[in-house]
C-alpha positions as CSV (number, residue, x, y, z in Angstrom):
1,X,32.0,27.9,71.6
2,X,29.2,25.9,70.2
3,X,28.7,22.7,72.3
4,X,27.9,19.6,70.2
5,X,24.5,18.0,70.9
6,X,26.1,14.7,71.8
7,X,29.7,14.6,72.5
8,X,30.9,11.6,74.5
9,X,34.4,13.1,74.5
10,X,33.1,15.9,76.6
11,X,30.8,13.8,78.8
12,X,32.7,11.9,81.5
13,X,29.3,10.5,82.6
14,X,29.7,8.1,79.6
15,X,32.8,6.7,81.3
16,X,30.8,6.4,84.6
17,X,28.0,4.5,82.8
18,X,30.6,2.2,81.3
19,X,32.2,1.4,84.7
20,X,28.7,0.7,86.2
21,X,27.7,-1.6,83.3
22,X,31.0,-3.6,83.6
23,X,30.4,-4.0,87.3
24,X,26.7,-4.9,87.0
25,X,27.1,-7.4,84.2
26,X,30.5,-8.8,85.4
27,X,31.1,-12.4,84.4
28,X,28.0,-12.4,82.1
29,X,25.6,-11.9,85.0
30,X,21.9,-11.9,84.0
31,X,18.9,-10.8,86.1
32,X,15.6,-12.6,86.3
33,X,13.6,-9.6,87.6
34,X,13.7,-5.8,87.5
35,X,14.0,-5.9,91.3
36,X,17.2,-8.0,91.1
37,X,18.6,-5.5,88.5
38,X,17.7,-2.5,90.7
39,X,19.6,-4.1,93.7
40,X,22.6,-4.8,91.4
41,X,22.6,-1.2,90.1
42,X,22.4,0.2,93.7
43,X,25.3,-2.0,94.8
44,X,27.4,-1.1,91.8
45,X,26.8,2.6,92.5
46,X,28.0,2.1,96.1
47,X,31.2,0.5,94.8
48,X,31.9,3.1,92.2
49,X,35.3,4.7,92.9
50,X,34.9,8.3,93.8
51,X,38.6,8.7,93.1
52,X,38.1,7.6,89.5
53,X,35.1,9.9,89.1
54,X,37.2,12.8,90.5
55,X,39.9,12.0,88.0
56,X,37.4,12.0,85.1
57,X,36.2,15.5,86.2
58,X,39.8,16.8,86.7
59,X,40.7,15.6,83.2
60,X,38.0,17.7,81.5
61,X,40.5,20.4,80.5
62,X,42.6,17.9,78.6
63,X,39.5,16.5,76.9
64,X,38.4,20.0,75.8
65,X,41.9,20.9,74.5
66,X,42.0,17.7,72.4
67,X,38.6,18.3,70.9
68,X,39.7,21.9,70.0
69,X,42.9,20.6,68.5
70,X,40.9,18.1,66.4
71,X,38.5,20.9,65.3
72,X,35.6,19.1,67.0
73,X,36.6,15.7,65.6
74,X,37.0,12.4,67.5
75,X,39.6,12.1,70.3
76,X,41.0,9.0,72.1
77,X,38.5,9.5,74.9
């Protein structure tokens, strides 16, 4: 099977990035320095739900099947 160069449907890391961004910038938070942003990123990483990450990984078979059913087209993921 040829793997697409960029396929968010087959990359649960995209969901992880999204969860981190929502946490880091919650309520419109802005950062005055790179150091403040680094602290926020580290804190958000520590709060990241390992259960949710495991669910994303466990759901890969469903993602792959949907991509196959759609002949490589977009899915709801």
